Every structure is written in structure tokens, then in C-alpha cells.
C-alpha positions in Angstrom: -245.2 168.8 -161.4 -243.2 165.7 -160.9 -241.5 164.7 -157.7 -238.0 164.3 -158.0 -237.2 161.1 -156.5 -234.4 161.3 -153.8 -231.6 159.0 -153.5 -230.5 158.8 -149.7 -226.3 159.0 -148.3 -227.3 155.1 -147.4 -229.6 154.1 -150.9 -226.5 155.2 -152.7 -223.8 153.9 -150.7 -225.7 150.0 -151.2 -225.3 150.8 -154.7 -221.3 151.3 -154.9 -220.8 148.9 -152.3 -220.4 145.8 -154.1 -217.9 147.4 -156.5 -215.3 148.0 -153.5 -215.5 144.4 -152.4 -214.8 143.4 -155.9 -211.9 145.2 -156.4 -210.8 143.8 -152.8 -211.2 140.5 -154.1 -209.0 140.5 -157.3 -206.6 142.7 -155.2 -206.1 139.7 -153.2 -206.4 137.5 -156.0 -203.8 138.6 -157.9 -201.3 139.0 -154.6 -201.6 135.6 -153.7 -200.9 134.6 -157.8 -197.7 136.4 -157.4 -196.7 134.9 -154.3 -197.3 131.6 -155.9 -195.4 131.7 -158.7 -192.6 133.5 -156.4 -192.3 130.8 -153.7 -192.9 128.3 -156.2 -189.1 128.3 -158.3 -187.6 128.6 -154.4 -189.6 125.4 -153.9 -187.9 123.5 -156.5 -184.5 125.1 -156.2 -184.1 124.0 -152.9 -185.8 120.9 -153.5 -183.4 120.2 -156.5 -180.3 121.1 -154.7 -181.5 118.9 -151.3 -179.1 122.3 -149.3 -179.6 124.0 -146.2 -177.2 126.3 -145.1 -177.4 127.1 -141.4 -174.5 129.7 -139.5 -174.4 132.3 -136.9 -174.2 135.1 -138.8 -177.6 136.2 -138.0 -177.8 140.6 -138.3 -174.2 141.0 -138.8 -173.8 140.5 -142.5 -172.6 144.0 -144.8 -175.7 146.0 -142.2 -175.6 149.0 -140.6 -177.5 151.4 -138.4 -174.5 154.0 -139.1 -175.3 156.9 -141.6 -172.0 156.1 -144.0 -171.2 153.1 -145.5 -168.7 150.5 -145.2 -166.3 148.0 -146.6 -168.1 144.7 -147.5 -166.6 141.7 -145.3 -168.0 139.2 -147.6 -168.2 138.0 -151.1 -168.9 134.5 -153.4 -167.3 133.5 -156.4 -166.6 130.6 -158.4 -163.9 128.2 -158.5 -163.4 125.1 -160.8 -165.2 122.6 -159.4 -167.7 124.6 -157.7 -168.0 128.1 -155.3 -166.0 129.9 -152.5 -167.0 132.8 -149.8 -164.6 134.6 -148.7 -165.8 135.9 -145.3 -164.1 139.2 -143.2 -166.4 139.6 -140.2 -165.1 136.9 -138.5 -162.4 139.3 -135.4 -159.6 137.4 -136.5 -158.4 136.3 -140.1 -160.5 135.8 -143.2 -162.6 132.9 -143.4 -162.1 130.8 -147.0 -165.0 128.3 -147.4 -165.7 126.1 -150.1 -168.8 124.7 -151.7 -168.9 121.9 -154.7 -171.6 123.1 -158.1 -174.3 121.4 -155.3 -173.6 123.9 -152.7 -172.7 121.0 -150.5 -170.0 122.6 -148.0 -166.0 120.7 -148.9 -163.6 122.2 -147.3 -162.5 125.6 -145.2 -159.0 127.4 -145.1 -158.2 130.5 -143.0 -156.0 133.4 -144.4 -154.3 135.3 -141.9 -154.9 139.4 -141.7 -152.2 141.4 -142.2 -153.5 144.5 -140.7 -156.2 144.9 -138.4 -158.6 146.6 -140.6 -159.8 144.7 -143.7 -160.6 146.9 -146.3 -162.4 144.6 -149.3 -161.2 141.4 -151.4 -160.9 141.0 -155.7 -160.4 138.3 -157.8 -158.2 138.9 -160.7 -158.0 136.8 -163.3 -155.2 135.1 -162.2 -155.1 136.3 -158.7 -157.0 136.9 -155.7 -156.1 140.8 -154.0 -157.5 141.4 -150.4 -156.8 145.0 -148.9 -155.9 145.6 -145.2 -155.1 149.1 -143.2 -154.5 150.4 -139.4 -155.0 153.5 -137.9 -152.7 156.1 -137.9 -153.5 158.3 -134.9 -150.0 160.1 -134.4 -150.5 161.3 -137.9 -147.4 159.7 -139.6 -145.8 159.5 -142.6 -143.9 156.7 -142.4 -146.3 153.7 -141.2 -147.6 151.5 -143.0 -151.7 152.8 -143.1 -153.1 150.8 -146.1 -151.2 146.9 -147.9 -152.7 145.4 -151.2 -151.1 141.7 -150.6 -151.5 139.5 -154.1 -152.4 135.8 -153.8 -152.8 133.0 -156.3 -155.9 130.9 -157.2 -154.9 128.5 -154.7 -154.3 131.3 -151.1 -150.9 131.6 -151.4 -149.4 134.8 -150.9 -147.2 135.9 -154.0 -146.1 139.5 -153.2 -147.6 143.1 -151.7 -147.9 147.0 -152.0 -148.2 149.1 -149.1 -149.1 152.7 -148.7 -147.1 154.6 -145.8 -148.7 158.0 -144.2 -150.4 159.5 -147.1 -152.2 161.3 -145.0 -154.7 158.9 -143.5 -155.3 158.5 -139.9 -158.5 155.6 -140.5 -158.5 154.3 -143.8 -161.5 152.7 -145.9 -163.8 155.2 -142.9 -167.3 156.2 -144.0 -167.1 154.2 -147.1 -166.9 151.0 -149.1 -163.8 149.8 -151.3 -163.7 148.7 -154.7 -161.3 147.0 -157.0 -161.1 145.8 -160.9 -158.2 145.0 -163.1 -156.9 146.2 -166.5 -154.2 145.4 -168.3 -152.2 143.5 -165.3 -152.8 146.3 -163.6 -155.3 146.5 -159.9 -156.8 150.1 -159.5 -158.3 150.3 -156.0 -161.0 153.0 -155.3 -161.6 153.3 -151.9 -162.1 156.3 -149.0 -160.5 157.3 -145.8 -160.0 160.3 -142.6 -157.1 162.5 -142.9 -155.2 164.2 -141.1 -156.4 166.9 -138.8 -152.8 168.7 -139.1 -150.2 168.8 -142.1 
């Protein structure tokens, strides 16, 4: 009768112990390769542009710990000769920064916030649009709750359109605001907190 060879658990582990090590090394190499491939273009881009952005809006972008959406407060766009940034995250008016094609700061201007709450910004074909709002806790049908303001491309005010009452207590509440322009008409899609009573 032949005696069967016995393989102990420790011998079996030794037999396969090199296999997981190879997998770990392969995964590490792939991660390093992806990291290098990802970092190189950014390093080259930063070196070519030679630009550093310094700001004081740490943790003040469009992030929130709330359980509902908010209006966007910061926008980037392209203009003749460079780029612009619209920032409504300030306590006061709206900041517009202008940059050249190399993203070097050129100038800034301030646009007056016409109502206390900023709803959104949109660049149309021939004009800029900003939407503002204000609370209506008294549930008045005569109180202005939303104002859409039209500016030319130099930020000169052209005109405005308003909503009054509109069954609104808080404009832009628990959501965002988006706009689009079709056939010279501006469409605004947003949200609001409604009246409790009618």
C-alpha cells in the first residue's frame, strides 16, 4: 500500500505566497504608471503657462453640507482676448475678473447686486444675464421676488424683467437656477419655496 503524501497548511501557504506578492507588485506598478501619466501633463501645463492662482475662497466654492441643491456662485467664460470669471460668492456685489489668454490677471470690475439673493448668471449670444431675488415672508403678491437683468458684453445695464408675488416666499430655495437662450428668448428654470397660505 502506498502512503499518501501529506501537505501541511504551512507548506501550502508557502506554495502560493509568492503569487499575491506578484499581484501586489503589478498593481503598485500600474498605479505608479497612471500617477506619472496623470501628473506629467499637469506639470508641463503649469510650466508652460507659468501661472499660479492665489485666492482666499478655500472651502467656499459651491460645496455644501446641506441635503439640497444650491445656486451656482462661480462661472468661467471666454471673451475677446482672454477669459472672465464671475464670482457671486461675496457678501456684497458681483465680482468679474478678467484674464488674458495666458490666464494672467488683467482687471476686475464690480457689478451691483440689484436684489439681496443671487440666483444665477448666463452668457447669451449678445448679452450677459444675472438673476436676483428677495424673500417674501409676508406672502405679498405685490412684492418683487425675482429680477432678471440684461447687460451688454461690457457689463452696461440694458434692462430688466421682474416677477411679483409668484406664490414665492424664498426664490431659488433648495435648488439651482439654469438658463438658456433660444430665438432671442431667455428661458429661466429654477425653484422656490412657496407660500404656506393662499
